[in-house]
KEPAVO-458884 format. One line per 2 residues: number of its first residue (from 1); for each residue x, y, z of C-alpha. Coordinates in steps of 0.25 Angstrom, whole numbers, plus 2048, in hexadecimal, padded with zeros to 3 digits. Layout:
N
NUM = X:Y:Z ~ ...
***
This chain:
199
1 = 7AA:853:836 ~ 7B5:84D:82E
3 = 7B2:84B:81F ~ 7B6:83E:819
5 = 7BA:841:80B ~ 7B5:837:801
7 = 7BC:833:7F4 ~ 7B8:83A:7E8
9 = 7B1:832:7DD ~ 7BD:833:7D5
11 = 7C6:82D:7E0 ~ 7BC:822:7E1
13 = 7BC:81F:7D2 ~ 7CB:81F:7D2
15 = 7CB:815:7DE ~ 7C2:80C:7D6
17 = 7CB:80D:7CA ~ 7D7:809:7D2
19 = 7D0:7FE:7D8 ~ 7CB:7F9:7CA
21 = 7DA:7FA:7C5 ~ 7DF:7F3:7D1
23 = 7D6:7E7:7CF ~ 7DA:7E7:7C0
25 = 7E9:7E8:7C3 ~ 7E8:7DC:7CD
27 = 7E0:7D4:7C3 ~ 7E7:7D8:7B6
29 = 7F4:7DE:7BA ~ 7F8:7ED:7B8
31 = 7FD:7EB:7AA ~ 7F1:7E2:7A6
33 = 7E7:7ED:7AA ~ 7E4:7F8:7A1
35 = 7DE:805:7A4 ~ 7D2:801:79C
37 = 7D0:7F5:7A6 ~ 7D1:7FE:7B1
39 = 7C6:807:7AB ~ 7BD:7FC:7A8
41 = 7BE:7F6:7B6 ~ 7BB:804:7BC
43 = 7AF:807:7B3 ~ 7B6:812:7AB
45 = 7BA:815:79D ~ 7C9:816:79B
47 = 7C8:825:79A ~ 7C0:826:7A7
49 = 7CA:81E:7AE ~ 7D5:828:7AA
51 = 7CC:833:7B1 ~ 7D1:82D:7BE
53 = 7DE:826:7BB ~ 7E9:828:7B0
55 = 7EF:81A:7AF ~ 7F2:80D:7B5
57 = 7FF:813:7BB ~ 7F7:81D:7C3
59 = 7ED:812:7C7 ~ 7F9:80A:7CC
61 = 7FF:816:7D3 ~ 7F1:819:7DA
63 = 7F0:80A:7DF ~ 7FD:80C:7E6
65 = 7F9:81A:7EB ~ 7EC:815:7F2
67 = 7F3:80B:7FA ~ 800:813:7FE
69 = 7F8:81F:801 ~ 7EF:817:80B
71 = 7FB:810:810 ~ 802:81D:813
73 = 7F5:823:81A ~ 7F4:817:823
75 = 803:817:827 ~ 803:826:82A
77 = 7F7:824:833 ~ 7FF:819:83B
79 = 80B:822:83B ~ 804:82C:843
81 = 7FF:823:84D ~ 806:823:85B
83 = 80C:815:85A ~ 819:80E:85D
85 = 822:80C:851 ~ 81E:7FD:852
87 = 80F:800:853 ~ 810:809:848
89 = 818:800:83F ~ 80E:7F5:841
91 = 803:7FE:83D ~ 80A:803:831
93 = 80D:7F4:82D ~ 7FE:7F0:82F
95 = 7FA:7FC:827 ~ 803:7F8:81C
97 = 7FE:7EA:81B ~ 7F0:7EF:81B
99 = 7F3:7F8:80E ~ 7F9:7EB:808
101 = 7EC:7E4:80B ~ 7E3:7EF:806
103 = 7EB:7F2:7FA ~ 7F1:7E5:7F6
105 = 7ED:7E6:7E7 ~ 7F1:7F4:7E6
107 = 7FF:7F1:7EC ~ 800:7E4:7E4
109 = 7FE:7EC:7D7 ~ 806:7F8:7DB
111 = 813:7EF:7DE ~ 811:7E7:7D1
113 = 810:7F4:7C8 ~ 816:7FF:7CF
115 = 821:800:7C4 ~ 816:805:7BB
117 = 814:812:7C3 ~ 819:81F:7BC
119 = 825:826:7C3 ~ 81D:831:7C9
121 = 813:828:7CF ~ 81E:81E:7D4
123 = 825:82A:7DB ~ 818:82D:7E3
125 = 816:81E:7E6 ~ 825:81E:7EB
127 = 822:82A:7F4 ~ 816:824:7FA
129 = 81C:817:7FD ~ 828:81E:804
131 = 81E:826:80C ~ 818:819:810
133 = 825:812:813 ~ 82A:81E:81B
135 = 81F:81C:826 ~ 824:80E:829
137 = 833:813:829 ~ 82F:81E:833
139 = 829:814:83D ~ 834:80B:83B
141 = 83E:816:83F ~ 836:81A:84B
143 = 836:80B:850 ~ 845:80B:84D
145 = 848:817:855 ~ 83F:812:861
147 = 847:805:860 ~ 83A:7FD:85D
149 = 83E:7F9:84F ~ 84B:7F1:84C
151 = 84C:7F9:83E ~ 85A:7FB:838
153 = 854:803:82C ~ 846:808:82C
155 = 845:809:81D ~ 849:7FB:81A
157 = 840:7F6:825 ~ 835:7FD:81E
159 = 838:7F7:811 ~ 838:7E9:818
161 = 82B:7EB:81F ~ 823:7F2:813
163 = 82A:7E8:809 ~ 826:7DC:811
165 = 817:7E1:812 ~ 816:7E6:804
167 = 819:7D9:7FE ~ 80C:7D4:804
169 = 805:7D8:7F8 ~ 80B:7CC:7F1
171 = 805:7C2:7FA ~ 7FB:7C8:803
173 = 7EC:7C4:800 ~ 7E2:7CD:808
175 = 7D8:7C1:808 ~ 7E3:7B7:80C
177 = 7E3:7AE:818 ~ 7EA:7B8:821
179 = 7E3:7C5:824 ~ 7EC:7D2:823
181 = 7EC:7D3:833 ~ 7F3:7C5:833
183 = 7FD:7C9:828 ~ 800:7D6:82F
185 = 803:7D0:83C ~ 80C:7C6:836
187 = 813:7D0:82E ~ 814:7DA:839
189 = 81A:7D0:843 ~ 825:7CD:839
191 = 828:7DB:837 ~ 829:7DE:846
193 = 82E:7D1:84C ~ 835:7CA:840
195 = 834:7BB:83F ~ 83F:7B6:848
197 = 83C:7B3:857 ~ 844:7B8:862
199 = 84F:7AD:865
***
């Protein structure tokens, strides 16, 4: 029987603190939120909070880490599937949009405040974001080689695809009029078919 590992109490508490901090960042802003605010919202003393997390910078880093790590994990599973480059790209894009949906607040706060990361953490963030992007580049290259994708430069194409979808954090409302499936269908149609009709 496979044993499912449960998160430790420490991990659960850290997640609760991150969630409390995120709520405060959304409400008061990163700079407007103090460590004491986060401790109060988490039901901890300031000293108790420091047992789990060292600073707001670390909290910002971990907010990024949890959505990028889940994203990489999802993309890697899709990457291993026996699909055509087009089928794989569509699934990768859908997974990417789901991450934006599930972690909209984390992503919004990160993009607004990433400049507050210490250099060491920024290097880790950059490496993981590169790993994430490279999965898309690899699939685009596969499709290019097979003559499926009209791609002149896979890296630039990746920047276009991810850049366009990442901007969703500015306008996307999870409780809006259009469900994620509709937005994904419209978005994927533009990416794969463009906006011009065949003449």
